[in-house]
Each structure stands twice: as C-alpha cells, then as structure tokens.
C-alpha positions in Angstrom: 6.2 89.6 27.9 6.3 90.2 31.6 4.8 93.3 33.1 7.9 95.4 33.3 6.4 98.6 32.0 3.7 99.0 34.7 4.1 102.6 35.9 3.1 105.0 38.6 1.8 108.1 36.8 2.8 111.5 38.0 -0.5 112.0 39.7 -0.3 108.6 41.4 3.2 109.3 42.6 2.1 112.7 44.0 -0.7 110.9 45.9 1.1 107.8 47.1 4.8 108.4 47.2 4.6 112.0 48.1 2.8 111.1 51.3 5.6 108.6 52.0 8.5 111.1 51.5 6.6 113.7 53.5 7.2 111.7 56.6 10.9 112.4 56.4 12.0 108.9 55.5 15.3 108.9 53.7 14.7 105.9 51.4 12.3 103.1 50.7 13.8 100.5 53.1 13.7 102.1 56.6 13.1 98.8 58.3 16.3 97.3 56.9 18.6 100.4 57.1 18.3 102.8 60.0 19.9 105.8 58.3 21.4 105.7 54.8 22.2 102.5 53.0 25.1 100.4 54.1 26.4 96.9 53.6 26.4 95.6 50.0 24.2 98.4 48.6 26.8 100.9 49.8 29.6 98.9 48.3 27.8 98.7 44.9 27.4 102.5 44.8 30.8 103.3 46.2 32.3 101.3 43.3 30.1 102.9 40.6 30.6 106.5 41.8 34.3 105.9 42.7 35.0 105.1 39.0 33.8 108.5 37.9 36.3 111.3 37.1 36.6 114.7 38.7 33.9 117.1 37.4 31.5 114.3 36.5 27.8 115.3 36.1 25.6 112.7 37.9 21.8 112.5 37.7 20.0 110.3 40.2 16.6 109.2 38.8 13.8 108.4 41.2 15.8 110.0 44.0 13.1 110.0 46.7 14.6 111.9 49.6 18.1 111.7 48.2 19.7 108.6 49.7 21.7 107.6 46.6 22.5 111.2 45.6 23.9 111.7 49.1 26.1 108.6 48.7 27.4 110.0 45.4 28.3 113.3 47.2 30.0 111.3 50.0 32.1 109.4 47.5 33.3 112.6 45.8 34.2 114.1 49.2 36.1 111.0 50.3 38.1 111.0 47.0 38.7 114.7 46.9 36.7 115.1 43.7 33.9 117.4 42.6 30.7 116.0 41.2 27.8 117.9 39.9 24.9 115.9 41.4 21.2 116.3 40.8 18.3 114.2 41.9 14.9 114.1 40.3 11.6 112.3 41.3 8.1 112.3 40.1 6.8 112.8 43.6 6.9 115.8 45.9 10.1 115.2 47.9 11.6 116.5 51.1 15.4 115.7 51.0 16.6 118.6 53.1 14.1 117.7 56.0 14.9 114.0 55.7 18.6 114.6 55.8 18.3 116.7 58.9 16.1 114.1 60.6 18.8 111.5 60.0 21.7 113.7 61.0 23.0 114.1 57.5 24.1 117.2 55.6 21.9 118.1 52.6 24.6 120.1 50.8 26.2 119.2 47.5 23.1 118.0 45.6 20.4 119.8 43.7 17.0 118.3 43.9 13.9 118.6 41.7 10.5 117.0 42.6 7.6 116.5 40.3 10.0 115.7 37.5 9.4 112.8 35.2 12.2 110.3 34.5 10.8 109.7 31.1 11.1 113.5 30.2 13.8 115.0 32.4 14.3 118.2 30.5 18.1 117.8 30.5 20.1 118.6 27.4 21.1 115.7 25.2 24.5 114.2 26.0 24.8 116.2 29.2 25.4 113.6 31.9 28.4 111.4 32.6 26.5 109.0 34.8 22.9 108.2 35.8 22.0 106.3 38.9 18.7 104.8 39.9 17.7 102.5 42.8 14.3 100.8 43.1 12.9 103.4 40.7 13.1 102.7 37.0 11.1 99.4 37.3 8.1 101.5 38.5 8.2 103.7 35.4 7.5 103.5 31.7 10.7 101.5 31.3 10.9 102.0 27.5 10.5 105.7 27.7 12.9 105.9 30.7 15.7 104.0 28.9 15.2 106.1 25.9 15.7 109.2 28.0 18.7 107.8 29.8 20.3 107.1 26.4 19.5 110.6 25.2 21.0 112.5 28.2 24.1 110.3 28.7 27.3 111.5 27.0 28.9 109.0 24.5 30.5 106.3 26.7 28.6 107.5 29.7 27.2 104.9 32.0 24.1 104.2 34.1 23.8 102.0 37.2 20.5 100.5 38.1 19.5 98.6 41.3 16.1 97.1 40.8 13.6 94.9 42.7 14.0 91.1 42.1 10.7 89.2 42.1 12.0 86.9 44.9 13.7 89.6 47.0 13.1 90.1 50.7 11.4 93.5 49.9 8.9 91.9 47.4 8.2 89.0 49.7 7.4 91.4 52.5 5.2 93.4 50.2 3.1 90.4 49.4 2.7 89.8 53.1 1.8 93.4 53.9 -0.8 93.5 51.2 -2.5 90.5 52.8 -2.5 92.3 56.1 -4.2 95.3 54.5 -6.8 93.1 52.9 -7.4 91.5 56.3 -8.0 94.9 57.8 -10.5 95.8 55.0 -12.4 92.5 54.8 -12.1 90.5 58.0 -11.4 93.1 60.6 -13.0 96.4 59.4 -11.9 98.5 62.3 -11.9 101.9 60.6 -15.5 101.6 59.2 -16.7 100.4 62.6 -15.1 103.4 64.4 -16.4 105.7 61.7 -20.0 104.5 62.2 -19.8 105.0 66.0 -18.4 108.5 65.5 -21.1 109.4 63.1 -23.7 108.2 65.6 -22.1 110.3 68.4 -22.1 113.3 66.1 -25.8 112.9 65.3 -26.7 112.0 68.9 -25.1 115.2 70.2 -27.2 117.4 67.9 -30.5 116.3 69.5 -29.6 115.0 73.0 -27.2 115.4 75.8 -23.9 113.8 74.6 -23.4 112.7 78.2 -26.3 110.3 77.9 -24.6 108.3 75.0 -23.9 105.3 77.3 -27.6 104.9 77.8 -28.1 104.4 74.0 -28.3 100.7 73.3 -27.0 101.0 69.7 -24.0 103.0 70.7 -23.1 100.5 73.4 -23.4 97.7 70.8 -21.1 99.5 68.4 -18.5 100.1 71.2 -18.5 96.4 72.0 -18.0 95.6 68.4 -15.0 98.0 68.2 -13.5 96.4 71.4 -13.7 93.0 69.8 -12.1 94.3 66.6 -9.3 96.0 68.5 -8.5 92.7 70.2 -8.8 90.7 67.0 -6.4 93.0 65.1 -3.9 93.1 68.0 -3.8 89.3 68.2 -3.5 89.0 64.4 -0.6 91.5 64.3 1.3 89.7 67.1 1.0 86.3 65.4 2.5 87.3 62.0 6.0 88.6 61.3 4.9 91.2 58.7 1.8 92.4 60.4 3.3 94.5 63.2 2.0 97.7 61.6 -1.6 96.5 62.0 -1.2 96.8 65.7 0.0 100.4 65.2 -3.2 101.1 63.2 -5.3 99.6 66.0 -3.5 101.8 68.6 -4.1 104.9 66.4 -7.9 104.1 66.1 -8.1 103.5 69.9 -6.4 106.8 70.5 -8.7 108.7 68.3 -11.7 107.3 70.1 -10.3 108.0 73.5 -9.7 111.6 72.6 -13.2 112.1 71.1 -14.9 113.4 74.3 -12.3 116.3 74.3 -11.8 116.8 70.6 -15.4 116.2 69.4 -16.8 113.6 66.9 -16.1 115.8 63.8 -12.4 116.2 64.6 -12.2 112.4 65.4 -13.8 111.6 62.0 -11.2 113.8 60.2 -8.4 111.9 62.0 -9.9 108.6 60.9 -10.2 109.9 57.3 -6.5 110.8 57.3 -5.5 107.4 58.6 -7.7 105.8 55.9 -5.9 107.9 53.2 -2.5 106.8 54.5 -3.5 103.2 54.4 -4.8 103.5 50.8 -1.5 105.3 49.8 0.5 102.5 51.5 -1.5 99.9 49.6 -0.9 101.8 46.3 2.8 101.8 46.9 2.8 98.1 47.8 0.9 97.2 44.7 3.3 99.1 42.5 6.3 97.4 44.2 4.7 94.0 43.6 4.4 94.8 39.9 7.9 96.2 39.7 9.7 93.0 40.9 11.6 91.5 37.9 12.2 87.8 37.4 14.9 86.5 35.0 12.7 86.9 32.0 11.8 90.5 33.0 15.5 91.5 33.5 16.3 89.9 30.1 13.6 92.0 28.4 14.8 95.1 30.1 18.3 94.5 28.8 16.9 94.1 25.3 15.0 97.3 25.6 18.3 99.0 26.6 20.0 97.7 23.5 17.2 99.0 21.3 18.0 102.5 22.5 21.8 102.3 22.1 22.7 101.3 25.7 25.0 98.4 26.1 24.2 96.3 29.2 26.7 94.4 31.2 25.5 91.0 32.5 22.9 91.6 35.2 23.9 90.4 38.6 21.9 89.5 41.7 22.9 91.5 44.8 22.7 89.9 48.2 23.1 91.5 51.6 25.8 90.1 53.9 23.1 88.3 55.8 22.1 86.6 52.5 18.9 88.5 52.0 18.2 89.0 48.3 18.3 92.8 47.6 17.7 93.0 43.8 19.2 93.1 40.4 22.2 95.3 39.6 22.8 96.4 36.0 25.4 98.7 34.4 24.4 100.2 31.1 27.0 102.0 28.8 26.1 104.6 26.2 27.5 103.7 22.8 30.6 105.8 21.9 
C-alpha cells in the first residue's frame, strides 16, 4: 500500500494551514495563478459545475479560502442557475478577506472553518455534488470517501483534483524542503540572530547599551550574521526554488536593523514569529509531499471509493496549457 491515508489532523491544520489562509491567499498555488484558477483547472471545474442542474446543492471539501466554491458560484451566474454552495475546511479560513484582496465578490457561498471532511455533519443524501481540489489526499482518505458517499444523493457525483507524485507542485515542494533544511543545518541564520539579541538584552541590563560595539563577543556574533546573510542570499539566487530564502534573510536583517529603536525583546518576538511561520511552511510542505499520488496510489483510492458505493470514472492526468503536470482528476458517482 502507498501512503495515501496520511492526514493533517484538525489541530495540525489549525496550526499550519490556518496560518497560511490568514495571509489572505485565495488558494494553494499563488505562484502559478495570480488570482483565481484559470487555464485547464478552470476548464475542468467549468465542465463539472456546468453539468449540474438548477437548484443543485454543492459542497466544496477542503475549500481553503474558497477558490473552487467561487468558481461554482461563477458558473451558476453565467448559466443563469441557482446553486446552494457551501465550503468547509479543517483550518481557520478567511474567504471574505481573501476575496476582497483579489477583487472578487464573496457572495453566494456559505463557509464553515474548523469542519472535518471526515465528519461534515451534513444530512445523508443531501448533496447533489461534492468538489475537492488538492484536499482529500491530505485527509483520512477512507473516512472522507465514506462521508462523501453518505452525503451524496443517489446518482450524485463528486469531482476530485489531487496532487500527482510527479506534478510541478510536488517537485517544487521537494526543492523547498531542501531549502528549509539548508537554513536549519548549513546556514542557521535565525539561531545566530537570536543569540545576538539575547546578548544585547542581557548587556543592556548591566551596562550602557551604547557600548555594545566595544564588546568583543558581540562584534564576533555580528560578523557571523553578516556572513550568514551573504551565504543565504547567494544560495537563494543560485537556485530556482530558493527565492523565498532571500526573503527570510531580508526579514532577519530588517529585524536587527530596527532593534536599536524597538529593543531586543521586541526583536526576539519578531524572530520567534518568523520561526513559527517557517515551521508551519515546513509542515505544509511535508504534508503535500506525502499527499502526491502515483499510479498505484490513485488505483488504491479508486478501490476505496468502490468499497463505499462510489463508482469511479477512469482517472485522468491534467496538464496545464504550458505542459506542467497539475494532478489527477477523478469523477465519482454515487450508486443509484
């Protein structure tokens, strides 16, 4: 068996993905799609939602900040139909704020955060359609498929877009995890900055902070940080998926530059926040890496669907128009 049932627990989602959605990002691929999804992803969802009848009840699972739910709303509006659309996610989500940030309306969809896809709370046979993009593969897949089968009406259908083990997103994930490991092991910039700030904090308690440059150990630590800043910047500029490392270096440098005015304690709090964000990013990346499905994994998922009364169409690989591999698409139909 491949590891297709690796999950983010509700607590982990609240800690890792909640931080992500709190930034106002609309979806999980902001580097590839500036606002909402377009290209072949948009075409896939337009076809699925366009086949639904007037009055259909749609549940978007793992909705994040609502990208797919908003696409369902847009399809209904374009076709002059009315859908009852709801989006749920295990994380704390901010769809209204994210929509406003990207110039989108947030109307026509009801959202619920901190709601498990494995136990949605919806009545049995209450949904005409279920949608889910880059979500179900992070969950307890067996429990999630069981729940989808329970809430779908007879002959209702679900559409899933899932990470492929060889997709561009998963390839980038592997590269970014290596960058984070580099920052932890080979260029430990944050620990070095933290040591200096702690020294400044203690120094100021017993001596004039203005004399810090006369302290040999402090000067030594400053030189170490200068070398690390240069090392991280060079590393970031020499690798295609390491650009964010330079952003981290810039943030650390900014914290240190503001320390004379803000104080060491405030600077340490800023570093702690940055460290938490890096750990949350690493947690999201690790979960994405586990979520990528190869051919065996998608075949096992289809069998799990059959076990719960869902009839799978043949899975298809979705490519972007530029030939980037986007993931697996799969349509599941509830037995009549």
